[in-house]
C-alpha positions in Angstrom: 0.0 0.0 0.0 1.4 3.4 -1.0 1.9 5.7 2.0 1.0 9.4 2.2 4.1 11.6 2.0 4.3 14.1 4.9 4.1 17.8 3.9 7.5 19.3 3.0 9.3 15.9 2.9 11.2 14.3 0.1 9.3 11.4 -1.6 12.3 9.1 -1.7 15.9 9.2 -0.4 18.9 9.6 -2.7 19.5 6.6 -4.9 23.1 6.4 -6.1 22.0 4.1 -9.0 19.1 6.2 -10.2 20.1 9.8 -9.2 22.9 12.0 -10.3 25.0 12.2 -7.2 28.1 14.0 -6.0 29.5 12.8 -2.7 29.7 9.6 -0.6 26.8 7.4 0.1 27.4 7.5 3.8 27.6 11.3 4.0 26.0 12.8 7.1 24.2 15.5 5.1 22.1 15.1 1.9 21.1 17.9 -0.4 18.7 17.3 -3.2 17.9 20.0 -5.8 14.9 20.0 -8.2 16.0 22.3 -10.9 15.8 23.3 -14.6 18.6 24.4 -16.9 16.3 27.2 -18.2 15.6 28.5 -14.7 17.7 31.7 -14.0 17.4 31.1 -10.3 18.8 27.6 -10.6 21.7 29.0 -12.6 22.4 31.6 -9.9 22.1 29.1 -7.1 24.6 26.7 -8.9 27.6 28.7 -7.6 26.2 28.8 -4.1 25.9 25.0 -4.1 29.5 24.8 -5.2 30.6 27.1 -2.4 28.7 25.1 0.2 30.2 21.8 -1.1 33.7 23.4 -0.9 33.1 24.3 2.7 31.5 21.0 3.8 33.6 18.6 1.7 32.8 14.9 2.1 30.2 15.7 4.8 27.6 16.5 2.1 26.1 14.3 -0.6 24.4 16.4 -3.4 21.9 15.1 -6.0 20.2 16.9 -8.9 16.7 15.9 -10.1 15.1 17.4 -13.2 12.0 19.6 -13.1 12.0 21.4 -16.5 10.2 24.7 -16.8 7.0 24.4 -18.7 7.1 27.8 -20.3 10.5 27.4 -21.9 10.8 25.1 -25.0 14.5 24.5 -24.4 14.1 23.3 -20.8 12.8 19.8 -21.5 15.3 19.3 -24.4 18.2 20.4 -22.2 17.2 17.9 -19.5 16.9 15.0 -22.0 20.3 16.0 -23.5 22.0 15.8 -20.1 20.5 12.4 -19.5 22.0 11.1 -22.8 25.4 11.2 -21.0 26.8 7.7 -20.7 28.9 8.2 -17.6 28.6 10.3 -14.4 31.5 12.4 -15.4 29.9 13.2 -18.8 26.6 14.1 -17.1 28.2 16.6 -14.7 30.3 18.1 -17.5 27.1 18.6 -19.5 25.3 19.8 -16.4 27.9 22.5 -15.6 28.1 23.7 -19.2 24.3 23.9 -19.5 24.1 25.9 -16.2 27.1 28.3 -16.9 27.9 28.6 -20.6 25.6 31.5 -21.2 23.7 34.1 -19.1 20.5 32.3 -20.1 20.0 29.0 -21.8 20.2 29.2 -25.6 20.0 26.9 -28.7 23.8 27.3 -29.1 24.3 25.8 -25.6 22.3 22.7 -26.5 24.2 22.3 -29.8 27.6 22.7 -28.0 26.7 20.1 -25.4 25.2 17.8 -28.0 28.5 18.0 -29.9 30.5 17.1 -26.7 28.2 14.1 -26.2 28.3 13.0 -29.8 24.5 13.2 -30.5 22.5 15.1 -33.1 20.6 18.3 -32.4 17.2 16.6 -32.6 18.1 14.1 -29.8 15.1 14.8 -27.5 12.5 13.4 -29.9 14.4 10.4 -31.3 12.7 7.0 -31.3 15.9 5.2 -30.2 16.2 3.4 -26.9 18.7 5.9 -25.5 16.4 8.8 -26.1 13.4 7.0 -24.7 15.4 6.1 -21.6 16.6 9.7 -21.2 13.0 11.0 -21.5 11.9 8.4 -18.9 14.6 9.6 -16.4 13.5 13.2 -16.8 9.8 12.2 -16.4 10.8 10.3 -13.2 12.3 13.5 -11.8 9.2 15.4 -12.6 7.0 12.7 -10.9 9.3 12.9 -7.9 9.0 16.6 -7.7 5.2 16.3 -7.8 5.2 13.7 -5.1 7.5 15.9 -2.9 5.3 18.9 -3.3 7.7 21.0 -5.3 6.1 24.3 -6.6 9.0 26.1 -8.2 12.6 25.8 -9.1 15.0 25.5 -7.5 13.7 23.7 -4.5 16.1 22.2 -2.1 15.7 19.3 0.4 18.2 19.0 3.2 18.2 15.6 4.9 14.8 14.9 3.1 13.2 18.0 4.6 12.3 20.9 2.3 14.4 24.0 2.8 12.5 27.2 2.5 15.2 29.7 3.6 17.5 32.0 1.6 19.7 30.5 -1.1 23.0 32.2 -0.1 25.9 30.1 0.9 25.8 31.0 4.6 22.1 30.2 5.0 22.4 26.9 3.1 25.4 25.8 5.2 23.7 26.8 8.5 20.7 24.6 7.4 22.9 21.7 6.4 24.9 21.9 9.6 21.7 22.0 11.7 22.6 25.0 13.8 20.5 25.6 16.9 18.6 28.5 15.5 17.7 26.6 12.3 16.6 23.5 14.3 14.4 25.6 16.6 12.8 27.4 13.6 12.3 24.2 11.7 10.7 22.4 14.7 8.3 25.4 15.2 7.3 25.5 11.6 6.8 21.7 11.5 4.5 21.9 14.6 2.6 24.9 13.2 2.0 23.2 9.9 0.5 20.2 11.6 -3.3 20.6 11.4 -4.2 19.7 15.0 -1.3 21.7 16.6 -3.4 24.6 17.8 -6.0 22.3 19.3 -3.4 20.1 21.0 -1.8 23.2 22.5 -5.2 24.3 23.9 -5.7 20.8 25.4 -2.2 20.9 27.0 -2.9 24.4 28.5 -6.3 23.2 29.8 -4.8 20.1 31.4 -2.0 22.2 33.0 -4.6 24.7 34.3 -6.8 22.0 35.8 -3.9 20.0 37.3 -2.3 23.0 38.9 -5.6 24.3 40.3 -6.3 21.0 42.0 -2.7 20.6 43.3 -0.9 22.2 46.3 0.2 25.1 44.1 -3.4 26.0 43.3 -3.6 28.9 45.8 -0.3 30.3 44.4 -1.7 30.1 40.8 -4.8 32.0 41.9 -2.6 34.6 43.6 -0.5 35.0 40.4 -3.5 35.6 38.2 -4.8 38.1 40.8 -1.6 40.2 40.8 -2.3 43.7 39.6 -0.1 45.4 37.0 -0.6 48.6 35.1 0.7 52.0 34.2 1.0 55.1 36.4 1.8 58.7 35.6 1.9 60.9 38.6 -1.3 60.5 40.5 -3.1 58.9 37.5 -2.9 55.1 37.3 -4.5 52.3 35.3 -4.2 48.9 36.9 -5.8 45.5 36.3 -5.2 42.0 37.5 -3.2 39.7 35.2 -6.4 37.7 34.7 -8.2 40.8 33.5 -5.3 41.8 31.2 -5.6 38.4 29.6 -9.4 38.5 29.3 -9.8 42.2 28.3 -6.4 42.9 26.7 -4.7 39.9 25.3 -8.0 38.4 24.0 -8.4 41.5 21.9 -5.8 40.0 19.5 -8.0 36.9 19.1 -11.0 39.1 18.3 -8.9 41.1 15.9 -8.0 37.9 14.1 -11.7 36.9 14.0 -12.6 40.2 12.5 -9.9 39.9 9.9 -11.0 36.3 9.0 -14.7 37.5 8.8 -13.6 40.3 6.5 -11.6 38.0 4.2 -14.3 35.4 4.1 -17.0 38.0 3.2 -14.8 39.6 0.4 -12.9 36.7 -1.3 -13.7 33.6 0.8 -16.5 31.1 1.4 -19.0 33.8 2.5 -18.4 36.1 -0.5 -21.3 34.7 -2.6 -24.9 33.9 -1.7 -24.7 30.4 -3.0 -21.6 29.4 -1.0 -22.6 31.4 2.1 -26.3 30.4 2.5 -25.8 26.9 4.0 -23.1 27.8 6.7 -24.9 31.0 7.6 -28.3 29.3 8.1 -26.7 26.4 10.0 -24.7 28.8 12.3 -27.9 30.8 13.1 -29.7 27.5 13.9 -26.7 26.5 16.0 -27.0 29.7 18.0 -30.7 30.0 18.4 -31.6 26.4 19.4 -29.0 26.1 22.1 -30.0 29.4 23.6 -33.7 28.5 23.5 -33.0 25.0 25.0 -30.9 26.6 27.8 -33.8 29.0 28.5 -36.3 26.1 28.6 -34.2 24.1 31.1 -32.9 26.8 33.4 -35.3 28.0 36.1 -36.1 31.7 36.4 -33.5 33.6 38.3 -29.9 35.0 38.1 -28.8 32.1 35.9 -31.2 33.1 33.1 -28.6 35.6 32.0 -26.2 32.8 30.9 -28.1 31.8 27.7 -25.2 33.0 25.6 -22.8 30.3 27.0 -24.0 27.4 24.8 -24.2 29.5 21.7 -20.4 29.5 21.0 -18.2 27.2 19.0 -14.4 26.7 19.6 -13.1 26.8 16.1 -9.6 25.7 17.0 -10.7 22.5 18.7 -13.3 21.6 16.1 -10.9 22.1 13.2 -8.1 20.2 15.0 -10.4 17.2 15.3 -11.3 17.4 11.7 -7.6 17.6 10.8 -6.9 14.5 12.9 -9.6 12.5 11.0 -8.0 13.5 7.7 -9.6 12.0 4.5 -12.6 10.8 6.5 -13.9 14.3 6.4 -14.5 15.7 2.9 -12.9 19.0 2.0 -16.3 20.5 1.4 -17.4 19.6 4.9 -14.3 21.2 6.4 -15.1 24.4 4.4 -18.7 24.3 5.7 -17.6 23.9 9.3 -15.0 26.6 9.1 -17.4 29.1 7.5 -20.2 28.2 10.0 -17.7 28.7 12.9 -16.8 32.2 11.6 -20.5 33.1 11.4 -20.8 31.7 14.9 -17.9 34.0 16.1 -19.8 37.0 14.6 -22.9 36.0 16.6 -20.8 35.6 19.8 -19.2 39.0 19.4 -22.6 40.6 18.9 -24.0 38.8 22.0 -21.1 40.0 24.1 -21.4 43.6 22.9 -25.2 43.9 23.5 -25.9 41.6 26.4 -22.7 41.3 28.5 -21.4 44.8 28.7 -21.2 46.9 31.9 -22.8 50.3 32.6 -22.3 52.5 29.5 -20.4 55.9 29.8 -21.5 58.1 26.9 -18.5 60.4 27.0 -16.0 57.6 26.5 -18.3 56.0 24.0 -18.2 59.2 22.0 -14.4 59.3 22.2 -14.3 55.7 20.9 -16.6 56.8 18.0 -14.2 59.6 17.1 -11.3 57.1 16.9 -13.5 54.9 14.6 -14.0 57.9 12.4 -10.2 58.5 12.3 -9.8 54.8 11.3 -12.4 55.2 8.6 -10.6 58.2 7.2 -7.2 56.4 7.1 -8.8 53.5 5.2 -10.6 55.9 2.8 -7.4 57.8 2.2 -5.7 54.5 1.3 -3.0 54.7 4.0 -1.4 51.3 3.8 1.1 51.5 6.7 0.0 49.4 9.6 1.5 51.5 12.4 -1.2 54.3 12.4 -3.9 51.7 12.6 -2.2 49.9 15.5 -1.8 53.1 17.4 -5.4 54.1 16.9 -6.4 50.5 17.8 -4.7 50.8 21.2 -6.5 54.1 21.8 -9.8 52.6 20.7 -9.3 49.7 23.1 -8.8 52.2 26.0 -11.9 54.2 25.2 -14.0 51.1 24.6 -12.9 49.6 28.0 -13.7 52.9 29.8 -17.1 53.2 28.0 -18.4 50.0 29.6 -18.5 47.9 26.5 -16.2 44.8 26.5 -12.8 46.0 25.5 -12.2 43.0 23.1 -14.7 44.5 20.7 -12.1 47.1 19.8 -10.2 44.3 18.0 -13.2 43.5 15.8 -13.8 47.2 15.0 -10.1 47.7 14.1 -10.2 44.7 11.8 -13.0 46.2 9.7 -10.8 49.2 8.8 -7.5 47.5 8.1 -7.3 48.1 4.4 -7.1 45.5 1.6 -5.5 46.1 -1.8 -6.0 44.8 -5.3 -3.7 41.9 -6.2 -0.2 43.0 -7.0 1.4 42.6 -10.5 3.9 40.0 -9.3 5.7 39.9 -12.7 6.4 43.6 -12.6 7.5 43.5 -8.9 9.8 40.6 -9.6 11.4 42.5 -12.5 11.8 45.6 -10.4 13.4 43.6 -7.5 15.7 41.7 -9.8 16.9 45.0 -11.4 17.6 46.5 -8.0 19.4 43.5 -6.7 21.4 43.1 -9.9 22.5 46.8 -9.7 23.6 46.4 -6.1 25.4 43.2 -6.9 27.6 45.0 -9.4 28.9 47.2 -6.6 29.7 44.2 -4.3 33.3 44.4 -3.0 33.8 48.1 -3.7 36.0 50.0 -1.2 34.1 51.7 1.7 30.8 50.0 0.8 29.2 47.3 2.9 26.0 45.7 1.7 23.1 47.2 -0.3 22.6 51.0 -0.3 19.8 52.6 1.8 17.7 53.7 -1.3 17.9 50.1 -2.6 16.7 48.7 0.8 13.8 51.3 0.9 12.8 50.2 -2.6 12.9 46.5 -1.7 10.8 47.3 1.4 8.2 49.0 -0.8 8.1 46.0 -3.1 7.6 43.7 0.0 4.8 45.9 1.3 3.0 45.8 -2.1 3.1 42.0 -2.4 0.7 41.6 0.5 -2.2 43.8 1.6 -2.0 45.2 5.2 -5.1 43.1 6.2 -3.5 39.9 4.9 -0.1 40.6 6.4 -1.6 41.3 9.8 -3.8 38.2 9.7 -0.8 36.1 8.7 1.3 37.4 11.7 -1.5 37.9 14.3 -3.3 34.7 13.4 -0.3 32.5 14.4 0.1 34.4 17.7 -3.6 34.1 18.4 -3.6 30.3 18.0 -0.3 29.5 19.6 0.0 32.2 22.3 -3.2 34.1 23.1 -5.7 31.2 23.3 -3.4 28.9 25.3 -2.7 31.7 27.8 -6.4 32.3 28.0 -7.0 28.6 28.7 -4.2 28.7 31.4 -5.9 31.7 33.1 -9.5 30.6 32.8 -9.7 26.8 32.5 -8.6 26.0 36.0 -11.5 24.7 38.1 -11.5 22.8 41.4 -13.2 19.5 41.1 -15.0 18.7 44.4 -18.5 17.5 45.2 -19.4 21.0 46.5 -19.3 22.4 43.0 -22.3 20.3 42.0 -24.4 21.2 45.0 -27.2 23.6 44.1 -26.0 23.9 40.4 -27.6 20.9 38.8 -30.0 22.9 36.6 -27.3 25.3 35.5 -25.0 22.5 34.5 -27.8 20.5 32.8 -28.8 23.6 30.8 -25.3 24.2 29.5 -24.7 20.6 28.7 -28.1 20.3 26.9 -27.5 23.5 25.0 -24.0 22.5 23.7 -24.3 18.7 23.3 -27.9 18.6 22.1 -28.9 22.0 21.0 -25.9 22.6 18.7 -26.2 19.6 16.4 -30.0 19.8 16.4 -29.9 23.5 15.5 -27.3 23.1 12.8 -29.0 20.1 11.2 -32.6 21.5 11.4 -31.5 24.9 10.1 -29.5 23.3 7.2 -32.5 21.1 6.3 -34.9 24.0 6.4 -32.6 26.1 4.2 -32.2 23.3 1.6 -35.9 22.5 1.7 -37.0 26.1 1.0 -34.4 26.5 -1.8 -32.3 29.1 0.1 -29.3 26.9 0.1 -27.9 23.8 -1.7 -26.1 21.0 0.2 -23.0 19.8 -1.7 -23.1 16.2 -2.8 -19.6 15.6 -1.4 -21.0 14.9 2.1 -24.1 13.3 3.4 -26.6 14.5 6.0 -25.1 12.1 8.5 -21.7 13.7 8.0 -23.3 17.1 8.4 -24.8 15.9 11.7 -21.3 14.9 12.8 -20.0 18.4 12.0 -23.0 19.8 13.9 -21.9 17.8 16.9 -18.4 19.1 16.7 -19.9 22.6 16.7 -21.0 21.8 20.3 -17.3 22.1 21.4 -17.8 25.5 23.1 -14.7 25.7 25.3 -12.8 29.0 25.0 -15.7 31.2 23.8 -18.1 29.5 26.1 -15.8 30.0 29.0 -15.3 33.6 28.0 -19.1 34.3 27.9 -19.5 32.4 31.2 -17.0 34.6 32.8 -19.1 37.6 31.8 -22.5 36.0 32.7 -21.7 34.4 36.1 -19.9 36.8 38.4 -20.4 34.5 41.4 -17.3 32.3 41.8 -19.2 29.1 42.5 -21.6 29.7 39.6 -18.6 30.2 37.3 -16.9 27.1 38.5 -20.0 25.0 37.9 -20.4 26.5 34.4 -16.7 25.6 33.6 -17.3 22.0 34.6 -20.5 21.9 32.4 -18.6 23.4 29.5 -15.8 20.9 29.8 -18.3 18.0 30.0 -20.4 19.2 27.1 -17.4 19.9 24.9 -15.9 16.5 25.6 -19.2 14.8 24.8 -19.7 16.8 21.6 -16.2 15.9 20.5 -16.7 12.2 21.2 -20.1 12.1 19.4 -18.9 14.2 16.4 -15.7 12.2 16.0 -17.6 8.9 16.2 -20.2 9.9 13.6 -17.6 11.1 11.1 -15.1 8.3 11.8 -17.6 5.6 11.2 -18.6 6.9 7.8 -19.3 4.1 5.3 -17.2 3.6 2.2 -20.2 4.8 0.2 -20.1 8.1 2.1 -16.3 8.4 1.7 -16.2 7.6 -2.0 -19.6 8.7 -3.1 -22.2 6.6 -5.0 -20.0 5.0 -7.6 -20.7 1.4 -8.9 -18.0 -0.9 -7.7 -17.7 -2.8 -10.9 -14.3 -3.4 -12.5 -14.5 -0.6 -15.1 -15.0 1.9 -12.3 -12.2 0.6 -10.0 -9.7 3.1 -11.3 -12.2 5.9 -10.8 -12.7 4.9 -7.2 -9.0 4.6 -6.7 -8.3 8.1 -8.2 -11.1 9.6 -6.1 -9.6 8.1 -3.0 -6.1 9.2 -3.8 -7.4 12.7 -4.4 -9.2 12.9 -1.1 -6.3 11.4 0.9 -3.6 13.5 -0.7 -1.7 10.3 -1.7 0.4 10.7 -4.8 0.9 8.6 -7.8 4.4 7.6 -8.9 5.7 7.5 -12.4 5.2 3.7 -12.6 1.4 4.1 -11.9 -0.5 3.2 -15.2 -2.7 6.2 -14.6 0.3 8.6 -14.6 1.2 10.4 -17.7 3.8 13.2 -18.1 2.7 15.9 -20.6 6.2 17.4 -21.0 4.9 20.7 -19.7 4.7 20.3 -15.9 6.5 22.6 -13.6 
């Protein structure tokens, strides 16, 4: 059975019989390059590779694999020509000549190398055995590049791990030697690229919080979160406990990310069109209304009635992490549905917090916050694309929103609405401009009294970098990771700790039952009923890629409330014992929802996984290809369904 190749890993190790190799078979470092003789970047990197090999000597084993450019008619011919070499020495001689003979690959280069090898100029399309074998070797390199996830040339793999850093000699050597900084960065990127990583980190933070709270250090932890820190200027001071800084300050970054995600989804994402947005919007609304109504039905009249917002929320990180763990058992279309519905759910949770869980309103500060919003709107309208003015105004907005009585985290959502987007950049023009600037600076390298690029050149490159990505996308890329891997785990550490003792259940049975019923029962029922009603009335269309049973499983996963439910519970239940009971109920309901949703999706039948395709022999290859597509498994060049078109990049 063919195994799935992990993201960013080489499909197969260096083979000294099949690959073109320089270095010993037992070398401690392997460097594999996927390149093309027509690629100017491969030609530029060729000298860097030579320098790295000079420095490392026998410690490195280097292999070159073909990936001809599809937009250059000489690229494939040059690769086949090199493969016509009868000995390793002849191949590397042809390789170096094709890479270095001219500034860019030309017909004359091919004729010169063909003459050295003793073949005619039309070698690439000969019907002879040698030409067919050469083409097969090139196609094998292309197939290997596809299986390894190569997107451009050159792409390097160091010890079978894709290298995404700079191509200069120093950076390549640092990566090959495995310096501490490179190892730490690589480990962090590997963890972040793993689908369930954010959810796993949340689970670990929750476990640490619960264990520490129920251990002898519990009182010390409570004292730590209760420590007050702040700013003072003369007699004026602003101080809050660390717990409040986390819930009112740090969590603003999370709401900023939510706002940016909502903005992206509503402009270019899954909520941009009515047809794609109707089903997740309807399902999310049902998943908010039904749990709140069920909570209100179960809970007796009294102070707990204010907690109806607790079962409305969905923890996106946990739900998506579980979906990632299940891999191909969850169709891509269902993942998209769950993500979009969770984003709509976040919008609802934000609105609920703003309207129903704010303190006494102070009009003067609210007016000041409105003035800051006007300033943000003007910056966006004037097309100011620097992020720093928005961040400074965002901090000011946070202070005024906090003082106004509204929950301070709402400032993050408002700020996100005004961070500007930009039309897509002309990447070809920017690449040409950057190449011209760097080439000009390179001509001055080594001059007396000159160290590195000039300041004007650096400013120009900064401007190009800023244009490649819009401010909203750049902020989402940076703040999104910090939200998932820092903000939410810290929030869980600060809020998830609860003391498990029989006293927590005394007098809180109805409260806990209402929360559990709302999340574990109300969520899947609301999602499923709303989706069915939307489809029945023609408002929305359910994709054929997933069944109603799988949709019910996704609805159960939406019952994982956790972080957002804990956040709303902290606003709704000011009494310590009530909040502790609500935490236990949220944990129980989220765990039950996760178990039910996972069981429903995991036990999907082959018919649900592959669709309704007859299992007769003529359809076997269709089923196999559909399975390979959904699992992300690659086909090798010896697969009968694989065919190289000669134009793949």
